[in-house]
C-alpha positions in Angstrom: -75.9 5.4 -115.2 -75.3 2.0 -117.0 -76.0 -1.1 -115.0 -72.9 -3.1 -114.2 -73.3 -6.8 -115.0 -69.8 -7.9 -114.0 -66.8 -6.7 -112.0 -63.6 -8.6 -111.6 -61.2 -7.0 -109.1 -57.6 -7.7 -108.2 -57.6 -11.1 -109.8 -54.4 -13.1 -109.2 -53.6 -16.4 -110.8 -50.3 -18.3 -110.8 -49.1 -21.6 -112.3 -45.8 -23.3 -111.6 -43.2 -20.8 -112.7 -45.7 -18.4 -114.2 -47.5 -15.5 -112.7 -50.4 -15.5 -115.3 -52.6 -12.7 -113.8 -51.2 -10.0 -111.6 -53.9 -7.8 -110.0 -56.1 -7.8 -113.1 -59.5 -6.2 -113.4 -62.4 -6.1 -115.9 -65.9 -4.9 -115.9 -68.9 -5.2 -118.2 -72.1 -3.2 -118.4 -75.6 -4.3 -119.5 -76.0 -4.0 -123.3 -72.3 -3.3 -123.9 -69.7 -4.8 -126.2 -66.5 -4.6 -124.2 -63.4 -5.7 -126.2 -60.6 -7.5 -124.4 -57.3 -7.2 -126.3 -53.6 -8.1 -125.9 -50.8 -10.1 -127.4 -50.8 -13.9 -127.1 -49.8 -14.6 -123.5 -51.2 -11.3 -122.2 -53.6 -13.2 -119.9 -56.9 -12.7 -121.8 -57.8 -16.4 -122.0 -56.7 -17.0 -118.4 -58.9 -14.1 -117.2 -61.9 -15.6 -119.1 -61.2 -19.1 -117.8 -61.3 -17.7 -114.3 -64.7 -16.1 -115.1 -66.1 -19.3 -116.6 -64.9 -21.6 -113.8 -62.2 -23.5 -115.8 -59.6 -22.0 -113.5 -59.8 -21.0 -109.8 -58.4 -17.6 -109.0 -55.8 -17.4 -106.3 -57.2 -14.2 -104.9 -59.4 -11.3 -105.9 -63.2 -11.1 -106.2 -65.9 -11.4 -108.9 -69.2 -9.6 -108.6 -72.3 -10.2 -110.7 -74.9 -7.4 -110.6 -73.1 -6.1 -107.5 -73.2 -9.4 -105.6 -69.9 -11.2 -104.8 -70.0 -14.7 -106.2 -67.8 -17.8 -106.1 -67.3 -19.7 -109.4 -66.0 -23.2 -108.7 -66.7 -24.8 -112.1 -68.3 -24.2 -115.5 -71.7 -25.3 -114.2 -71.5 -22.4 -111.6 -70.8 -20.0 -114.4 -73.7 -21.2 -116.5 -76.0 -20.9 -113.5 -74.9 -17.2 -113.1 -75.7 -16.5 -116.8 -72.2 -16.7 -118.2 -71.6 -18.4 -121.5 -68.5 -18.6 -123.8 -68.1 -19.3 -127.5 -64.6 -20.6 -128.2 -62.5 -19.7 -131.2 -62.5 -23.4 -132.2 -66.2 -24.3 -132.5 -67.3 -27.2 -130.2 -70.0 -28.6 -132.4 -70.8 -32.2 -133.4 -70.8 -32.1 -137.2 -72.9 -35.2 -137.7 -75.8 -34.0 -135.5 -78.5 -31.6 -136.4 -78.8 -28.0 -135.3 -81.4 -28.9 -132.6 -79.3 -31.9 -131.4 -76.2 -29.7 -131.0 -78.1 -26.9 -129.2 -79.7 -29.1 -126.6 -77.1 -31.9 -126.3 -77.2 -33.1 -122.7 -80.5 -31.3 -122.1 -82.7 -33.3 -124.6 -86.5 -33.2 -124.6 -87.7 -36.5 -123.3 -91.1 -38.2 -123.1 -91.6 -41.6 -121.5 -87.8 -42.2 -121.4 -87.5 -41.6 -125.1 -86.3 -38.6 -127.1 -89.1 -36.2 -128.0 -87.6 -35.0 -131.3 -90.7 -33.0 -132.3 -90.7 -31.0 -129.1 -86.9 -30.4 -129.3 -87.2 -29.2 -132.9 -90.0 -26.9 -131.9 -88.0 -25.4 -129.0 -85.1 -24.9 -131.3 -87.3 -23.2 -134.0 -88.6 -20.8 -131.4 -85.1 -20.0 -130.2 -83.8 -19.5 -133.7 -86.8 -17.3 -134.6 -86.4 -15.2 -131.5 -82.7 -14.6 -132.5 -83.6 -13.9 -136.2 -81.4 -16.9 -137.3 -82.7 -18.4 -140.5 -81.9 -22.0 -140.0 -83.8 -25.3 -139.9 -83.5 -27.3 -136.7 -83.1 -30.5 -138.8 -80.1 -29.3 -140.7 -76.9 -31.3 -140.2 -74.3 -28.9 -138.7 -71.5 -30.2 -140.9 -73.3 -29.0 -144.0 -73.4 -25.4 -142.7 -70.8 -22.7 -143.5 -68.5 -21.6 -140.7 -70.5 -18.4 -140.2 -73.8 -20.4 -139.8 -72.0 -22.8 -137.4 -71.0 -19.7 -135.4 -74.7 -18.7 -135.2 -75.5 -22.2 -133.9 -72.9 -21.8 -131.2 -74.4 -18.4 -130.2 -77.9 -19.9 -130.1 -76.6 -22.8 -128.0 -75.1 -20.3 -125.5 -78.3 -18.3 -125.4 -80.5 -21.4 -125.0 -79.6 -21.2 -121.3 -82.5 -18.9 -120.6 -80.6 -16.8 -118.0 -77.5 -15.9 -120.2 -76.6 -12.3 -119.5 -72.8 -12.4 -120.2 -71.6 -13.8 -123.5 -67.9 -14.2 -124.1 -66.9 -14.4 -127.8 -63.3 -15.6 -128.5 -62.1 -14.6 -132.0 -65.6 -15.0 -133.5 -64.7 -13.5 -136.9 -61.4 -15.4 -137.4 -62.7 -17.7 -140.1 -65.4 -15.4 -141.5 -65.6 -13.4 -144.8 -66.3 -9.7 -144.8 -69.9 -10.3 -145.6 -70.3 -12.9 -142.9 -68.6 -10.5 -140.4 -71.2 -7.9 -141.3 -74.0 -10.4 -140.5 -72.3 -11.3 -137.2 -72.1 -7.7 -136.2 -75.8 -7.1 -137.0 -76.5 -10.1 -134.7 -74.3 -8.7 -131.9 -76.1 -5.4 -132.1 -79.4 -7.2 -131.7 -78.0 -9.0 -128.6 -76.9 -5.6 -127.2 -80.4 -4.3 -127.6 -81.7 -7.2 -125.6 -79.4 -6.2 -122.7 -76.8 -9.0 -123.1 -73.3 -7.9 -122.2 -70.6 -9.2 -124.6 -66.9 -9.7 -124.0 -65.3 -9.5 -127.4 -61.8 -11.0 -127.8 -60.2 -10.3 -131.2 -56.8 -9.9 -132.8 -58.4 -8.0 -135.7 -57.8 -4.4 -134.7 -60.0 -2.9 -137.4 -63.1 -4.6 -135.9 -62.8 -2.9 -132.6 -63.9 0.6 -133.8 -66.9 -0.9 -135.5 -68.4 -3.1 -132.9 -67.0 -2.3 -129.4 -68.1 0.4 -126.9 -65.1 0.1 -124.6 -61.7 -1.6 -124.8 -59.6 -3.1 -122.0 -55.9 -3.8 -122.8 -53.8 -6.5 -121.1 -50.1 -7.0 -121.4 -47.8 -9.6 -119.8 -50.5 -10.8 -117.4 -51.3 -7.3 -116.2 -54.1 -4.8 -116.6 -53.0 -1.8 -118.7 -56.0 0.4 -119.3 -59.7 0.6 -120.2 -60.8 3.3 -122.8 -63.9 4.4 -124.6 -63.5 3.1 -128.2 -64.6 6.5 -129.7 -61.9 8.3 -127.8 -58.8 6.3 -128.9 -57.0 5.5 -132.1 -56.0 2.0 -133.2 -52.4 3.1 -133.1 -52.8 4.0 -129.4 -54.5 0.6 -128.7 -51.6 -1.3 -130.4 -49.0 0.7 -128.5 -50.7 -0.1 -125.2 -50.8 -3.8 -126.2 -47.2 -4.2 -127.3 -45.4 -1.4 -125.4 -44.0 0.0 -128.6 -45.2 1.7 -131.8 -46.0 -0.5 -134.8 -46.6 1.0 -138.2 -48.7 -0.9 -140.7 -48.6 1.2 -143.8 -49.7 -0.2 -147.2 -47.0 -1.0 -149.7 -47.1 1.8 -152.4 -44.9 0.2 -155.0 -43.1 -3.1 -155.8 -39.4 -3.4 -155.4 -39.3 -6.5 -157.7 -37.6 -5.6 -161.1 -39.8 -6.0 -164.1 -37.2 -8.3 -165.6 -36.9 -10.5 -162.5 -36.9 -14.2 -163.6 -40.1 -16.2 -163.4 -39.6 -18.9 -160.8 -43.0 -20.4 -161.0 -45.6 -20.5 -163.8 -49.0 -22.2 -163.5 -51.0 -22.7 -166.7 -54.7 -23.6 -166.8 -55.0 -25.4 -163.5 -58.3 -27.3 -163.3 -60.0 -29.4 -160.6 -63.6 -29.7 -159.3 -63.2 -26.5 -157.3 -60.6 -24.6 -159.5 -61.4 -23.4 -163.1 -58.6 -22.7 -165.5 -56.3 -20.7 -163.2 -53.0 -19.3 -164.5 -50.4 -17.0 -163.0 -46.7 -16.3 -162.7 -44.5 -15.7 -159.7 -41.2 -13.9 -160.0 -38.0 -14.2 -157.9 -38.2 -12.1 -154.7 -41.9 -11.4 -155.2 -44.8 -11.6 -152.8 -47.9 -12.5 -154.8 -51.1 -11.9 -152.9 -54.2 -14.0 -153.4 -57.5 -12.3 -152.5 -61.1 -13.6 -152.5 -64.1 -14.4 -150.4 -64.5 -17.7 -148.5 -64.9 -20.5 -151.0 -63.2 -18.5 -153.8 -60.8 -21.3 -154.5 -57.6 -19.8 -153.2 -56.6 -22.6 -150.8 -57.8 -25.2 -153.3 -55.4 -23.7 -155.9 -52.6 -23.8 -153.5 -53.3 -27.4 -152.6 -53.3 -28.4 -156.3 -50.0 -26.6 -156.8 -48.6 -28.4 -153.7 -49.9 -31.8 -154.8 -52.2 -32.2 -151.7 -55.2 -32.5 -154.0 -55.5 -34.1 -157.4 -55.8 -31.9 -160.4 -57.7 -32.8 -163.5 -55.4 -30.8 -165.9 -52.9 -28.0 -166.0 -49.2 -27.4 -166.1 -46.7 -26.3 -163.6 -43.2 -24.9 -164.4 -40.4 -24.2 -161.9 -37.6 -22.1 -163.2 -38.8 -22.7 -166.8 -38.9 -26.4 -166.5 -42.1 -28.4 -166.4 -42.5 -30.4 -163.3 -44.9 -33.2 -162.4 -46.4 -32.6 -159.0 -48.7 -35.4 -157.9 -47.9 -35.4 -154.1 -46.5 -33.0 -151.6 -43.2 -34.9 -151.7 -43.0 -34.0 -155.4 -43.6 -30.3 -154.5 -41.0 -30.3 -151.9 -38.4 -31.8 -154.3 -39.3 -29.0 -156.7 -38.5 -26.5 -154.0 -42.1 -25.6 -152.9 -43.0 -25.3 -149.3 -46.6 -24.9 -148.0 -47.6 -23.2 -144.8 -51.2 -24.3 -144.2 -53.9 -22.1 -142.9 -54.4 -24.8 -140.2 -50.9 -25.0 -138.9 -51.8 -27.2 -135.9 -53.5 -29.8 -138.1 -51.3 -29.8 -141.2 -48.1 -27.9 -140.4 -46.9 -29.3 -137.1 -46.6 -32.4 -135.0 -47.8 -30.8 -131.7 -46.3 -33.5 -129.4 -42.9 -33.2 -130.9 -40.2 -30.7 -130.0 -39.3 -27.5 -131.9 -36.2 -29.2 -133.1 -38.0 -32.3 -134.4 -40.6 -30.2 -136.2 -37.9 -28.0 -137.8 -36.0 -31.1 -139.0 -39.0 -33.1 -140.4 -38.8 -32.1 -144.1 -35.0 -32.6 -144.1 -34.9 -35.7 -141.9 -33.3 -37.8 -144.6 -30.3 -35.5 -145.0 -30.0 -35.2 -141.2 -29.9 -39.0 -140.6 -27.0 -41.4 -140.6 -27.1 -44.9 -141.8 -28.6 -46.3 -138.6 -29.9 -43.3 -136.6 -31.1 -39.7 -136.6 -28.3 -37.2 -135.8 -30.0 -35.7 -132.7 -27.1 -33.4 -131.9 -26.9 -32.0 -135.4 -30.7 -31.5 -135.5 -30.5 -29.5 -132.2 -27.6 -27.4 -133.5 -29.3 -26.5 -136.7 -32.6 -25.9 -135.0 -30.9 -23.4 -132.6 -29.5 -21.6 -135.7 -33.0 -21.1 -137.1 -34.4 -20.3 -133.6 -32.0 -17.4 -133.5 -32.3 -16.4 -137.1 -36.1 -15.9 -137.1 -36.5 -15.2 -133.3 -38.6 -18.2 -132.2 -39.5 -17.5 -128.6 -39.0 -20.8 -126.8 -37.1 -21.8 -123.7 -35.1 -24.5 -125.7 -35.5 -26.3 -129.0 -36.4 -29.4 -126.9 -39.7 -27.7 -125.9 -42.9 -29.3 -127.2 -44.2 -27.1 -130.0 -47.8 -27.3 -128.6 -46.8 -25.0 -125.7 -45.8 -22.1 -128.0 -47.9 -19.1 -129.0 -49.6 -19.1 -132.4 -47.0 -16.7 -133.8 -44.1 -18.8 -132.7 -45.7 -22.0 -134.0 -45.9 -20.2 -137.4 -42.2 -19.4 -137.1 -41.4 -23.1 -136.6 -43.3 -24.0 -139.8 -41.3 -21.3 -141.6 -38.0 -22.6 -140.1 -38.6 -26.2 -141.4 -39.1 -24.9 -145.0 -36.1 -22.7 -144.8 -34.0 -25.6 -143.6 -35.3 -27.6 -146.5 -34.2 -24.7 -148.7 -37.5 -24.2 -150.5 -37.2 -21.1 -152.8 -41.0 -21.0 -153.3 -43.2 -20.6 -150.2 -47.0 -20.7 -150.0 -48.3 -18.8 -147.0 -52.0 -19.6 -146.5 -53.5 -17.2 -143.9 -50.1 -16.6 -142.4 -51.4 -14.5 -139.4 -54.7 -16.1 -138.6 -55.2 -16.2 -134.8 -51.9 -14.3 -134.2 -51.7 -11.1 -132.1 -50.7 -7.7 -133.6 -47.1 -7.8 -132.3 -46.5 -11.3 -133.6 -48.1 -10.3 -136.9 -45.6 -7.5 -137.3 -42.8 -10.0 -136.8 -44.2 -12.4 -139.4 -44.6 -9.4 -141.8 -40.9 -8.4 -141.3 -39.8 -12.0 -141.8 -41.8 -12.4 -145.0 -40.3 -9.2 -146.4 -36.8 -10.3 -145.4 -37.3 -13.7 -147.1 -38.4 -11.9 -150.3 -35.4 -9.6 -150.1 -33.2 -12.7 -149.8 -34.6 -14.0 -153.1 -37.4 -16.3 -151.8 -40.7 -16.1 -153.7 -43.9 -16.1 -151.8 -47.6 -16.8 -152.6 -49.7 -15.3 -149.8 -53.3 -16.1 -149.3 -55.1 -13.8 -146.9 -58.7 -12.8 -146.0 -57.4 -9.5 -144.5 -57.3 -6.9 -147.2 -55.0 -4.6 -145.2 -52.5 -7.5 -144.9 -52.6 -8.0 -148.7 -52.1 -4.3 -149.4 -49.2 -4.1 -146.9 -47.2 -7.0 -148.2 -48.1 -7.9 -151.8 -46.2 -6.8 -154.9 -49.1 -8.0 -157.1 -52.6 -9.2 -156.2 -54.5 -12.0 -157.9 -58.2 -12.1 -157.2 -60.4 -15.1 -157.3 -64.2 -15.8 -157.2 -65.9 -19.2 -157.2 -62.9 -21.0 -158.4 -61.9 -18.6 -161.2 -59.3 -15.9 -161.4 -61.2 -12.7 -161.9 -58.4 -10.2 -161.9 -54.8 -9.3 -161.3 -53.2 -6.0 -160.5 -50.0 -4.4 -159.4 -49.8 -3.1 -155.8 -49.7 0.5 -157.2 -53.2 0.0 -158.7 -54.7 -2.1 -155.9 -57.3 -0.8 -153.6 -59.7 -2.4 -151.2 -62.6 -1.4 -153.4 -61.1 -2.8 -156.6 -60.2 -6.1 -154.9 -63.7 -6.5 -153.3 -65.4 -5.7 -156.7 -63.4 -8.5 -158.4 -63.8 -10.9 -155.4 -67.6 -10.6 -155.6 -68.1 -11.0 -159.4 -67.3 -13.9 -161.7 -66.0 -13.3 -165.2 
């Protein structure tokens, strides 16, 4: 019988006006990858914050190796061998690998930093984990995948780590990097480390997890053996309804649909001679590995980065786009992959964020028309089902899916006919993903034209009418959705012309 590392029983946690956890439970065995899944707001993060000492449970019990424990703070959790790797990496980009791993626990000699000893300890740790990195490397120069490995090494540098919580560890990784991550996780399993794996990517669960626990609305739903359940059954447990995610088999865009956007020979330091067309009512998918130049192409098109050469035509007319303001005037809206940093003002309300691109039109001679902004924002709140108590609510309090809807609302209010969606469902749960998919299809049916950049091949195949593939800054292929397969896309994404 497997050894139980962790048991959480009847965990209760409430905040003012919110019953966040209602008699929840979770367990973890030695050498097991146990996935914890659920929609945003299901209680996953709250459950893990209770385990790591960030929050104090109201009632219930936690057992480590069969012994009841009390976890008052994060230091207590670390002392019990519990470590967490957050979705948003907590590394200091200007410091070295060694300095990041042992920050706050530096090797000292005679009151001075013993850099040689610290680097030696780091090298031994990295070698023991089969991580090919130099202790002296500046973290900011590493890929996201390598930074992820530094975070894991940091968590395991506490010699007693037995429970490792990984929150969306693959969110920013390519398919190749994910494969490397999974090999590393299997190595940790072999060492007896128990891993709590939180992910919105359903396809990963079958490959990496042994068991899956589902939460919904702050309650425990079920724990199942991964091999005994289908992804459809997991999703239905998560959202309480059936969600179908079938690939698109053919495009509904007429062959003679007008070209609303044409890009000719776009060039910058990262982008090499990229050309493509976008038709009215079309969803044009952009595929490629990390660093392929997809986002860089979108930023050139939007005027966020300076291009060296190339031409842009909107509705057959050549336009000069040197700034995002130029792009917006041309009817182009951009939904960044980092919505919190580039898409929203988190301290402002839903109404204020919705109104931002159209603020000039919604202002009088002396003041902003607050009542009008609220009225219009409420219209868009209802139209695209933004789940928020009121439009006066600060946008930072919303779930990822609803934040994304606010970004969409502001560009719809600005009446942009061309929308660039860069990783539209990153960090969004499966239920909210389905809502975003429906909304994008609805916008296309209404005549909006969409460029969609996505690292998820299933997402591209489900939504796109055509797919453009890029590799190392170049366009390496283009195909209709009828001809597109994962194998064809990956082949083009991995090879330059």
